[in-house]
Every structure is written in structure tokens, then in C-alpha cells.
N, C-alpha and C positions, 0 to 999 in steps of 0.2 A: 416438694422434694426435700426441703429442709427438715421436715418432720421425719421423712423416711431415712435421711442421713443420720438424724439423731437416734432413731430406733436401731439402725444398723450398728452405729458406733457403740451404743449402749450394750448390744448383744455380743460384740466381739471382745469386750473387756473380760479379762480373767481366764481366757482359754490358753492352754500351753502351746502357743505358736513357737515354731523354731526360730523365726526371724520377724522383723517388722514388715518385710515384704509379704510374708504369709498373712499377717494381720490385715494389711492393706488390701490384699486380694479377697479376703473374707468380707470386708466392707464393700468392695466392688460387687461381690456376689449378691449381697443383700439388695443393692440398688438396681442390679441388672434387669429383673423382671419389669420394673417400672419404666426402664429406658429401652426395653427390647423393641418396641415399635420403630425406634429410630435407628436400629442396627440391622444391616442388611443380612448378615449371616448369623449362625447360631453360636453365641458365646458358650464356652465350656469351662467348667471348674472341676479340678481333680483334687479331692481331699484325701490325704494319706496320713497314716499314723506310723511313726518310726518305732514305737515301743509296743508293749503288749496290747491285746484287745481290751476295750473298755476305756480307751483314751477319750472317746467322744466325737469321732468324726461324723458319724451318722446323726448324733444329737445336735451337733453344731449346724450341719447342713439343713436339717429339718427345721431348727429354730429360725435360721436366716430366711428360709423359703416361706415360713409361716407369716412373716411380715407382709408378704404379698398375697399369699393364697389362703391364709387361715388354716383351718383343719382340713381343707381340701387337699393339702400337700400329701397326705397319706395315700391318696388314691393314685398318685403319680409314681410311687416308689415300686421298683420292680427289679428283676434279675437280668443282667446283661447276657444274652445268648453267646455261647462259645462258637457255634457254627456261623460262618459268614453269611450264608444264605438266609438263615433264620434272623440274624441281626438286621439284614437288609429289609426283610418283611416287617420286623418290629418297628424300625424307624419309619417306614412308609405308613404303617398303621397309626403311629403317633401323629404324623403329618395329616393324614386323612381325617382324623378326628379333631384337628386343630389344637392339639395339646400345647399349652404354654410352657410345660416343664417335662423334661425327661430325666428321671432320677434312678440311676443304676447303683444299687447299694451292695457293699461288700464284694467288689469285683476281684476275681482271681484269674487274670488272664493277660495275654499280650494285647495291648491296645492298638497295635499296628493293623488297622482294619481299613480297607478301601471304602467300605460302606460308611463307616463312622467319619472318616476324613472328608468324604464327599458331602455328607450331611452337614458337617460343621461349616463348610465353605459354600453352601448352595442356598440361594434364595427360595428355591422350590425343591420339593422332593418328588421325583418321578419314578414310575415303574412301568415296565412293558408287560402286557398281559401275555401269558404263556401260549394260549391257543390262537388268539386273534392278532397278536403282535402289536396291538394298539397301545399307545402310551397315554397314561393318565398322570396328572401331577397336582400337587397341593402346596400352598404357601408354607414355608418353614418358619414358624413363629416361636419355636421352642428355645428355652435355655437348658443346656445340658449339665447335669451334676453327676459326678462319679465319685464313689468313696471306696476305700480299701486299704489294705496293708501295703506299705511301700515295698516290702519284699515280695509281694505277690503280683505287683503290677509292673510291667515293662513297656517301654515305648521308644520308637525311633525318633530321630531328630525332627522329622516333619510333624509327628503327632505332638511332640513336646512344644512346638511353636504354636499349636492350635489350642492349648489349654492353659489356664491360669492355675498354677499349683498352690495348694494350701496344705502345709505340713504341720502336724501336731506331734509333740513328744512330751509326755507327762514325766518322763525320767524316773519312773518308779515301776516296780514289777506288777503291782496290782493297783492301777490308777483309780479304779472304781471305789477303793477303800480309803483314798486320800481325802482327809477332811478339808472342806473348803475348796475342793478342786474346781468348782464352777462358781462364778460370781452370782448367778441367778438361781433361785430356788424353783421348784416345780410349779408353785402357785403363780409366779410371775410368768413362767413359760405358758401356762394355761391361759392366762389373761391375754398375752400377746397373740395367742392362737385364735382368739375371738375376733381379731381384726381381719377384715377382708372376708371372702375374696372380693375382687373388684366388681363393681356393678357394670351392667352392659353399656352404660353411657360413658364409662371411663372415670366416673367420680367415685370417691371412696367414702363409705359411710363413716360417721364419726363415732369413735370409741374412746373411752377413758381408760388408760393403762396406768394404774398407780398414780393417778393425779395428772397424767399428761394426756392431752387430747390430740387426736390425729384426724384430719379431715381432708 
């Protein structure tokens, strides 16, 4: 876990966090997939940008999740349905397949969802069959990540209590043009992506990332 903490701490440096609390939540996000088996309900992280698009919320979230899942993180990224019934089906599908990560990118909607709130606070995800009325359920093993523009996402008090907010603000109109905006170049990000995913017995393969070993 010390190695994971080092990698997470190394990755959050240089990002335009609004506060130290946002940076601390980002570090917690990097560690959560490794600690998820000890957590009964689904931890959720909400990454928002206050300024223009291109601040890097998706890039930050992807980089932190690659510490645990490697390149596999790309297959977990999807769109959050606007329809409550469809969202319910989507969350159940993730649980049925034992997905360790649910990554809703570029969300533009109200997060006040009974389906999402229930998923975040339940050990198991259940669903009643329409014709037979039988109930099936699967363990909820996921970590939830949501990214979007702060102006496009709204949430009530209950939902705000269920997520760890991480807010970025580059404080420029075109953040993608800002020289030295990120501490890590693409090459290092690609190297970090080669780490993981976790093997079936819970051990991690050993990789060397710019001279640092993780095992």
C-alpha cells in the first residue's frame, strides 16, 4: 500500500485543484480500488471543472484509475443515462458482470437519482424480473467515478453526502494551451498504464516506472 500511496501522491501533484481538500480526495480516489474489498458500500468520486473544457478532469480520473486497472480502465468509461429506468438497468448490468469500476464521463444532468443513491449505499444490487417477479442480486464491488462541468451537474444534500468532490480550475480560458499545465508528460502516463490490472490471486505484477518498482 505504501507503493500505491506513492504513485497516487506522485500523480496528483501539478493539477489545478481548487483546494487542498480536493487534492486529498484525489489521492483517496487513487487508493480506493485497492481498499474496495474492505468497504461495504460503493465509494463515489465526483470530478468537476469550474472553468472551460480542457481542464483535465477526465485525464486526471483516468490516470488515477490506471494505477489500479492499467489500460483496462478504458473499457469502464461510459455515458450516464438520463432515464431513471435505464440507469437502473445499467447499474444492475455492471453489478451482474462484477465490474470493479463504473466511470460516467462528461455528465450533464441532475444527480438526484434514487437508483444511483441506492447503488452507492447497498452491498448488493438487486432487480425484480418483469414477467416472473423473481428477484436476482449480485454483490456490489464497484467504485463510482463521475466527471463533468460544475455548471452542468446538480445534486441535492443527500447525494452530496454520498460523493467525494474533486474540483479543478485552471483559471485560464484555454487550459489545454497552458504550458506546463500538467506535471507528468504523456510518456510517463503510458508507463503507469502498463501497471496492473490486478491478478486473480490479488497480487500485483512487478513493473518499473521510471526507476520505481511496484510489487
